[in-house]
C-alpha positions, -999 to +999 in steps of 0.1 A: +125+305+065+153+284+078+130+254+083+118+256+048+152+260+032+164+228+050+138+209+029+145+229-003+182+237-005+213+219+009+247+231-002+274+204-005+306+220-016+298+240-047+266+221-055+231+229-043+207+200-038+170+200-032+159+173-008+124+175-021+134+169-057+158+142-046+130+124-029+107+127-060+134+115-084+144+086-062+109+074-058+105+082-021+071+097-025+062+092+011+091+114+022+082+139-006+046+141+007+058+147+042+081+175+030+053+192+011+029+189+040+055+204+063+062+233+040+026+241+035+017+240+072+009+274+087+027+280+119+021+310+142+034+325+174+023+357+192+037+380+166+040+363+132+027+336+108+052+313+090+042+296+058+066+279+033+046+284+001+067+315-010+100+296-003+087+266-022+077+285-054+108+307-052+131+277-051+111+256-075+088+278-097+082+247-119+071+225-091+036+219-104+049+209-138+075+186-121+048+169-100+025+165-130+052+146-149+071+127-121+047+123-092+010+131-101-002+116-068+014+145-049-004+172-068-035+169-046-013+173-015+003+204-029-030+220-041-048+212-008-019+228+011-025+261-007-060+264+007-068+273+043-102+263+055-121+272+086-151+252+098-181+274+100-218+265+104-212+228+112-246+212+117-230+183+137-212+205+162-243+226+168-263+194+176-239+185+205-258+181+238-242+209+257-247+235+229-283+224+224-289+227+262-275+263+264-292+274+232-326+260+243-323+277+277-315+311+262-342+307+236-370+295+259-363+318+289-351+350+271-349+352+233-383+337+223-403+363+241-384+392+225-384+376+191-422+371+192-427+406+205-407+420+175-427+399+150-461+406+164-461+439+145-454+421+113-482+396+120-506+425+126-495+441+093-503+408+075-538+407+090-544+443+079-531+435+044-553+404+040-583+423+053-579+453+029-567+434-002-586+401+000-616+401+023-630+436+017-617+444-018-644+452-043-646+429-074-669+429-103-670+391-103-683+389-067-711+415-075-710+426-039-721+462-035-699+487-018-709+499+017-699+529+037-685+506+065-664+484+042-650+515+023-640+531+055-622+500+068-604+495+035-593+532+035-579+529+071-562+496+064-545+508+032-533+541+048-518+519+075-501+497+049-485+527+032-475+545+064-470+518+090-457+489+069-440+505+040-425+532+062-411+507+087-396+485+059-381+516+043-365+527+076-350+492+081-336+491+046-320+525+050-304+514+082-290+482+067-278+501+036-260+527+058-244+499+079-230+481+049-217+513+033-200+523+066-184+489+070-175+485+033-197+453+029-204+458-008-203+429-031-192+434-067-193+398-079-219+406-106-202+438-117-229+457-098-223+471-063-248+451-041-250+457-003-242+425+016-275+425+035-295+418+003-280+383+002-301+374+032-334+359+021-354+379+047-339+412+038-342+405+001-379+397+007-383+430+026-366+449-002-388+434-029-419+440-007-409+476-003-410+482-040-442+463-045-458+485-019-445+516-037-460+504-069-493+497-051-493+532-037-488+547-072-516+526-087-539+530-057-576+533-068-583+556-039-561+583-055-573+577-090-610+577-082-607+606-058-641+601-042-636+619-009-673+624-001-705+606-007-724+616-038-754+603-057-732+581-080-705+568-056-698+563-019-669+579-001-636+561-004-648+542-034-622+520-052-644+514-083-648+540-110-646+543-148-612+560-147-593+530-134-611+507-157-602+527-188-565+532-181-560+497-167-546+508-134-570+485-116-555+454-132-520+465-124-529+473-088-545+439-082-514+422-097-491+441-073-515+433-045-513+396-052-475+396-051-475+416-019-498+392-001-476+363-012-445+381+001-462+388+034-470+351+039-435+341+028-419+364+053-441+349+080-421+317+077-398+331+104-423+318+130-412+282+121-382+288+143-404+279+173-405+243+163-373+224+152-393+199+131-412+226+112-380+247+108-361+217+095-389+210+070-388+246+057-351+245+053-352+212+034-379+228+012-357+258+005-326+236-003-345+215-029-359+245-046-327+249-066-334+215-083-369+227-092-354+259-106-331+238-129-361+218-140-380+250-149-351+263-168-348+231-188-385+230-194-385+266-207-356+258-230-374+227-244-407+246-248-390+275-267-370+251-289-400+230-299-423+260-304-399+276-328-394+243-346-432+238-350-435+274-363-411+264-391-435+236-402-464+240-428-497+233-411-534+243-412-540+251-375-555+286-378-560+288-340-523+281-334-507+302-360-486+324-338-456+319-316-472+328-283-500+303-288-476+275-294-456+285-263-488+284-242-500+251-257-467+233-252-465+246-216-501+233-210-491+200-225-461+196-202-482+205-171-512+182-181-535+212-187-540+208-225-575+199-235-579+164-249-600+176-279-570+195-292-549+163-293-575+148-317-571+177-340-534+170-344-542+137-362-548+155-394-512+170-393-488+142-390-457+163-391-469+184-362-480+153-343-446+137-346-429+168-331-454+170-303-449+133-295-411+138-293-417+169-271-440+149-247-415+120-245-386+144-236-407+162-209-427+133-194-399+106-194-366+125-192-372+158-175-399+147-150-380+116-139-348+135-137-365+160-114-377+132-092-341+117-090-326+151-083-351+159-055-345+124-040-307+129-040-309+164-026-332+153+002-310+123+011-280+147+012-298+172+035-319+148+056-291+136+080-282+172+090-315+190+087-320+192+125-285+207+127-292+233+101-325+241+119-305+247+151-280+268+132-309+290+120-322+293+155-287+302+168-285+330+143-319+343+154-308+341+191-276+361+184-296+387+165-322+389+192-296+392+221-281+423+204-313+442+211-317+430+248-308+455+275-282+448+302-309+450+328-329+423+311-298+401+307-289+405+343-324+395+354-321+364+332-288+355+348-302+360+383-332+338+374-309+309+365-297+307+401-261+299+392-250+305+428-270+276+442-253+243+445-268+214+425-280+182+441-264+152+423-284+126+443-308+128+472-289+145+500-257+147+478-252+185+473-226+191+446-213+221+427-227+255+418-228+272+385-248+247+366-282+238+353-301+207+364-326+191+341-346+159+344-345+134+315-356+098+310-331+072+323-329+056+289-321+089+271-284+088+280-272+056+296-243+061+319-220+031+326-191+050+342-196+077+367-178+109+358-174+118+396-143+104+413-153+098+449-127+091+477-132+082+513-111+092+543-104+127+556-118+157+537-095+183+553-082+208+527-046+204+541-045+167+533-030+157+500-053+144+473-052+105+474-038+086+444-063+072+420-062+035+426-085+027+398-066+044+370-065+032+334-029+020+338-039+000+369-068-016+349-044-027+322-019-040+347-046-061+364-058-073+330-023-083+321-018-102+354-051-119+349-042-131+314-008-143+326-023-162+355-049-178+333-022-189+308-002-204+336-032-223+350-040-236+315-004-248+312-005-266+345-037-283+337-024-296+305+008-309+322-012-327+349-034-344+323-004-355+303+013-369+335-018-387+346-022-402+311+014-413+311+011-429+346-021-447+336-005-461+305+025-474+326+003-491+352-017-507+324+015-519+308+029-534+341-004-551+347-004-566+313+032-577+318+023-594+351-006-612+335+016-625+307+042-639+333+014-656+353+001-673+323+035-685+313+042-700+348+009-719+350+016-734+317+050-748+326+037-764+358+011-783+340+036-797+317 
């Protein structure tokens, strides 16, 4: 508090002066910015946190208005100081070599086996679901007659789906729900209490799959047909009878079955964690899906808008006289599925043709190209860090897997790492213990300065550690002496050249003077 008040309130006699406002009004914005940053810096000791925001707004409740009118450039400094951020899930830090090495060691030697072991049951469930719902399901279009063997296999597989798969998912959902309720992890952002675990894509997929399996169990043809013994008209465990055809439960069941199979395959994407390249591709695909969702929303809006506008026109298309038909037709046009013959029939109705042309221009030129641009920009934004995000995903899986590993298995893993053995730096050079030695290509990480400081002489522990002769300061001193000596040599060389040049010119001058005197003497003698 005292530190903050020194920047906000100074009493001189009977007057109270604010150094912050004085700096703002006098134009010393650099000083004012330093004061604001100092006030909004959180300081902490072992017992308390100290933060000057309360003192600032108590002394100057109109500080935001003051900055807006007198120093707008300081508003960002003030507002940024009111926010405390912590760096979490940084894809750059997780890609650091040491973290990558530790994570890969734990993953390959410990976590991968337990993760695969836990997911094998789900993989087996997927095989059972595909067998009972796709390969051996009876369809009128296939015209494949029912057999006793196929009906028995379908019955066993579907019983396993409802008891083994649905029961296991229900048990997991109840555990997650109880944990969130016990810890108070309930989100009310949408005015509906939602457990926090449902914000995970995996758990949300399991929740949706649970209810789809419940609907399948309700509409199951085995219960509705009720053929529990072979008769003259039907085989045992038959899934085809007139009852389900009349009440439409067969259609509903196959629809739920289709969604369930898709969810099973979508939840299988967890296996992409075994390859960083595949995991990065899946993560990029998930991150650009939001742009596709925006495109679908915009397309749906345009389709509904133009369908309602066309319905307001007077036209003679009897086959397109209802709203749902125009919604379907415009959707087919936007997806390129509209039959070309129907386009020719629009030539007789110019008003409808003009509206359809405007619709196609908006969809094919604006929306589609905008989608391509958005996908390109989103990919460029994620591409540089996609390996880091993939490693973050693997790190979360490693942490979740390690929670279920016993202490005995963890101790066996540590003993297998042989941390007690000393590592060999070079051939015959045995170094320290407690590390991991890996072999990599020489060009992977080029080393120009050895990180090991080696000293000769006595190695007795009682001897003092020798001074580092090749310290950074010594290098700068030697460099400075080298520069000074080079400058001196250059100066001496220039002075020698200048002296030699002066001596040469004087000799030439004396020689020329002597020549002139000799010529004068010879001339007078002749006379």
